C-alpha beads as a LAMMPS data file, in Angstrom:
LAMMPS data file: protein, C-alpha beads

74 atoms
73 bonds

1 atom types
1 bond types

-500.0 500.0 xlo xhi
-500.0 500.0 ylo yhi
-500.0 500.0 zlo zhi

Masses

1 110.0

Atoms # bond

1 1 1 -150.226 -368.880 114.637
2 1 1 -148.163 -371.127 116.964
3 1 1 -145.940 -373.940 115.929
4 1 1 -147.006 -376.079 118.931
5 1 1 -148.875 -379.443 118.045
6 1 1 -151.866 -381.058 119.222
7 1 1 -152.317 -384.302 121.277
8 1 1 -155.035 -386.250 122.664
9 1 1 -155.116 -387.015 126.299
10 1 1 -156.394 -390.727 126.449
11 1 1 -157.199 -390.385 130.238
12 1 1 -159.343 -387.203 130.041
13 1 1 -160.336 -387.994 126.511
14 1 1 -159.577 -384.298 125.596
15 1 1 -157.392 -382.673 123.059
16 1 1 -154.196 -380.693 124.238
17 1 1 -152.269 -378.100 122.696
18 1 1 -148.553 -379.222 123.520
19 1 1 -147.051 -382.060 125.480
20 1 1 -148.919 -381.202 128.682
21 1 1 -149.773 -384.888 129.876
22 1 1 -147.596 -387.715 130.543
23 1 1 -146.174 -389.560 127.504
24 1 1 -148.250 -392.760 128.643
25 1 1 -151.440 -390.839 128.570
26 1 1 -151.181 -389.098 125.073
27 1 1 -151.540 -389.818 121.446
28 1 1 -149.947 -387.625 118.757
29 1 1 -148.766 -385.361 117.648
30 1 1 -151.473 -383.960 115.138
31 1 1 -151.521 -380.852 113.207
32 1 1 -154.957 -379.751 114.297
33 1 1 -157.379 -379.985 117.268
34 1 1 -160.045 -381.771 115.090
35 1 1 -157.069 -384.123 114.007
36 1 1 -156.517 -385.175 117.446
37 1 1 -160.314 -385.580 118.213
38 1 1 -160.762 -387.731 115.060
39 1 1 -157.717 -389.841 115.907
40 1 1 -159.389 -390.941 119.059
41 1 1 -162.524 -391.710 117.566
42 1 1 -160.540 -393.897 115.050
43 1 1 -158.761 -395.594 117.645
44 1 1 -161.951 -396.373 119.794
45 1 1 -163.681 -397.949 116.672
46 1 1 -160.658 -399.870 115.524
47 1 1 -160.258 -401.358 119.252
48 1 1 -164.013 -401.966 119.236
49 1 1 -163.539 -404.143 115.878
50 1 1 -160.339 -405.840 116.921
51 1 1 -161.987 -406.972 120.303
52 1 1 -165.062 -408.477 118.485
53 1 1 -162.314 -410.204 116.128
54 1 1 -160.416 -411.514 119.229
55 1 1 -163.821 -413.029 120.729
56 1 1 -164.486 -414.517 117.342
57 1 1 -161.062 -416.071 117.043
58 1 1 -161.059 -417.484 120.634
59 1 1 -164.506 -419.067 119.918
60 1 1 -162.948 -420.845 116.764
61 1 1 -163.136 -424.527 117.365
62 1 1 -164.526 -424.710 120.667
63 1 1 -168.114 -425.765 119.417
64 1 1 -166.877 -429.029 118.225
65 1 1 -163.881 -429.431 120.198
66 1 1 -161.939 -431.065 117.460
67 1 1 -161.753 -428.112 114.762
68 1 1 -162.966 -430.784 111.990
69 1 1 -165.651 -429.921 109.906
70 1 1 -168.682 -432.172 110.210
71 1 1 -168.777 -432.849 106.511
72 1 1 -165.145 -434.187 106.707
73 1 1 -165.800 -436.933 109.222
74 1 1 -166.350 -440.648 107.930

Bonds

1 1 1 2
2 1 2 3
3 1 3 4
4 1 4 5
5 1 5 6
6 1 6 7
7 1 7 8
8 1 8 9
9 1 9 10
10 1 10 11
11 1 11 12
12 1 12 13
13 1 13 14
14 1 14 15
15 1 15 16
16 1 16 17
17 1 17 18
18 1 18 19
19 1 19 20
20 1 20 21
21 1 21 22
22 1 22 23
23 1 23 24
24 1 24 25
25 1 25 26
26 1 26 27
27 1 27 28
28 1 28 29
29 1 29 30
30 1 30 31
31 1 31 32
32 1 32 33
33 1 33 34
34 1 34 35
35 1 35 36
36 1 36 37
37 1 37 38
38 1 38 39
39 1 39 40
40 1 40 41
41 1 41 42
42 1 42 43
43 1 43 44
44 1 44 45
45 1 45 46
46 1 46 47
47 1 47 48
48 1 48 49
49 1 49 50
50 1 50 51
51 1 51 52
52 1 52 53
53 1 53 54
54 1 54 55
55 1 55 56
56 1 56 57
57 1 57 58
58 1 58 59
59 1 59 60
60 1 60 61
61 1 61 62
62 1 62 63
63 1 63 64
64 1 64 65
65 1 65 66
66 1 66 67
67 1 67 68
68 1 68 69
69 1 69 70
70 1 70 71
71 1 71 72
72 1 72 73
73 1 73 74
């Protein structure tokens, strides 16, 4: 058994045993190869959700321009 830890290269999208890639291109460390792969999948899923939330946030208030609910107007 090796004492090296697993990392995930975000450029090549491949797991690596040990610190092979520059720090700006890797996530980790992880205990297993599968943990590194799973972490990348989780990060991509979260980014997709966050990107959608950002789009929704940026659209808020742009439909009416004032941000006032139509029911609140006199």
